C-alpha positions in Angstrom: 0.0 0.0 0.0 2.8 2.4 0.8 4.3 2.1 -2.7 1.0 2.5 -4.3 0.2 5.7 -2.5 3.6 7.3 -2.6 2.5 10.9 -2.3 0.2 10.3 0.6 2.8 8.1 2.3 5.5 10.7 1.9 3.2 13.4 3.3 2.4 11.3 6.3 6.1 10.6 7.0 7.0 14.3 6.5 4.2 15.5 8.6 5.3 13.1 11.4 8.9 14.4 11.1 7.6 18.0 11.2 5.4 17.4 14.2 8.3 15.8 16.0 10.4 18.8 15.2 7.7 21.1 16.5 7.5 19.1 19.7 11.2 19.4 20.2 11.2 23.1 19.8 12.5 23.3 16.3 9.7 25.4 14.9 11.7 26.9 12.0 12.8 23.5 10.7 9.3 22.1 11.0 7.8 25.1 9.1 10.3 24.8 6.3 9.5 21.1 5.9 5.8 21.8 6.0 6.1 24.6 3.5 8.3 22.8 1.0 6.1 19.7 1.1 2.9 21.7 0.7 4.4 23.5 -2.3 5.6 20.2 -3.8 2.1 18.8 -3.6 0.5 22.1 -4.6 2.3 22.6 -8.0 0.8 19.6 -9.9 -2.6 20.5 -8.5 -2.3 24.0 -9.8 -1.3 22.8 -13.2 -4.3 20.4 -13.4 -6.6 23.2 -12.0 -5.5 25.6 -14.7 -6.1 23.0 -17.4 -9.5 22.3 -16.0 -10.4 26.0 -15.9 -9.3 26.4 -19.5 -11.8 23.7 -20.4 -14.4 25.5 -18.3 -14.5 22.6 -15.8 -14.5 23.6 -12.1 -13.8 21.3 -9.2 -12.8 21.0 -5.6 -9.1 21.5 -6.6 -9.8 25.3 -6.7 -10.8 25.1 -3.0 -7.8 23.0 -2.1 -5.4 25.3 -3.9 -7.0 28.4 -2.3 -6.8 26.8 1.2 -3.2 25.6 0.9 -2.0 28.9 -0.7 -3.8 31.0 1.9 -2.3 28.9 4.7 1.2 29.3 3.3 0.7 33.0 2.7 -0.5 33.5 6.3 2.4 31.5 7.7 0.2 28.8 8.9 2.4 25.9 7.8 0.9 23.3 10.1 -2.5 24.1 8.7 -1.2 23.8 5.1 0.3 20.4 5.8 -3.0 19.2 7.4 -4.9 20.3 4.3 -2.3 18.5 2.1 -2.7 15.4 4.3 -6.5 15.6 3.8 -6.2 16.1 0.1 -3.7 13.3 -0.6 -5.5 11.0 1.8 -8.7 11.6 0.0 -7.1 10.9 -3.3 -5.6 7.7 -2.0 -8.9 6.6 -0.6 -10.7 7.4 -3.9 -8.1 5.4 -5.8 -8.4 2.5 -3.4 -12.2 2.5 -3.7 -12.0 2.8 -7.5 -9.6 -0.1 -7.8 -11.7 -2.2 -5.5 -14.9 -1.5 -7.4 -13.1 -2.3 -10.6 -11.9 -5.6 -9.2 -15.4 -6.5 -7.9 -16.9 -5.7 -11.3 -14.2 -7.8 -13.1 -14.8 -10.7 -10.7 -18.5 -10.4 -11.3 -18.0 -10.4 -15.1 -15.7 -13.5 -14.8 -18.4 -15.4 -13.0 -21.0 -14.6 -15.8 -22.3 -17.9 -17.2 -21.9 -18.6 -20.8 -24.7 -21.1 -21.0 -28.2 -21.6 -19.6 -30.3 -24.7 -19.1 -33.3 -23.9 -21.2 -36.5 -25.9 -21.3 -36.9 -27.2 -24.9 -39.9 -29.5 -25.2 -40.0 -31.6 -22.1 -36.3 -31.5 -21.2 -33.7 -28.9 -20.4 -30.8 -28.3 -22.8 -27.7 -26.2 -22.6 -27.9 -23.2 -24.8 -25.8 -20.1 -25.3 -26.8 -17.4 -22.8 -27.5 -14.9 -25.6 -30.2 -17.2 -27.0 -32.3 -16.8 -23.9 -35.5 -14.8 -24.6 -38.1 -13.4 -22.2 -40.6 -16.1 -21.4 -38.1 -19.0 -21.6 -38.1 -21.5 -18.8 -34.7 -22.0 -17.3 -33.3 -24.5 -14.7 -30.8 -23.0 -12.3 -29.0 -25.8 -10.5 -27.6 -25.4 -6.9 -24.3 -23.5 -6.9 -24.9 -21.9 -10.3 -24.9 -18.2 -11.1 -28.3 -17.0 -12.2 -27.7 -16.2 -15.9 -30.4 -13.6 -16.5 -32.9 -11.5 -14.5 -35.8 -13.9 -14.0 -38.8 -14.8 -12.0 -39.3 -18.1 -10.1 -42.0 -20.1 -11.8 -41.7 -23.3 -9.8 -39.9 -24.3 -6.6 -38.1 -22.4 -3.9 -34.5 -21.8 -2.9 -32.1 -19.5 -1.2 -30.1 -17.1 -3.3 -26.8 -15.4 -2.5 -27.0 -11.8 -3.7 -23.9 -10.6 -1.8 -21.8 -9.8 -4.9 -24.6 -7.6 -6.2 -26.2 -6.0 -3.1 -23.7 -6.6 -0.3 -26.3 -8.5 1.7 -24.4 -11.1 3.6 -27.2 -13.5 4.2 -28.9 -15.7 1.5 -32.4 -14.5 0.5 -35.2 -17.1 0.4 -37.0 -17.1 -3.0 -40.3 -18.7 -3.9 -42.7 -18.8 -6.8 -43.2 -15.3 -8.3 -40.1 -13.8 -6.6 -37.6 -11.9 -8.8 -34.1 -13.2 -9.3 -31.1 -11.0 -10.2 -28.7 -12.0 -12.8 -25.3 -12.6 -11.2 -26.7 -14.0 -7.9 -26.0 -17.6 -6.9 -28.6 -20.3 -6.4 -27.9 -21.9 -3.0 
């Protein structure tokens, strides 16, 4: 995680060093460290902000730049580094959440079935998933991923919807209940 979020990790370490310097009475050294770090983080944000403004796109980066710049201009170096910590921490959390969501979606897509057990005549036959049409009767065996959104026409079961809804407990399903594609028949 430290290598993945280099800027945030560096700011945390530098902030800890600066706070240690403050606590040991070395305020000038701490302020220099806080100021240099804040400026180092601020510069790429300013460049991105200017590019966004030229495209007539406005975001929270304007607020962050204003807050960090004002803190530095007022000599509030500790405040500046706290804002930088919040900013880089937020970016790291956003990146983590995005990567996790991407992984969850990829895992869900990998689980997607390629075939369905479709009732043809009096028996069920394996057919490609894209040949399933509304009104077709499908058999979903225990442990299988439900291939399409459906409605239970016969029987009852428990369905694991955790990959879709986050619900940790299986949901009991009976005739006329809706089934979500991607859930697992228990």
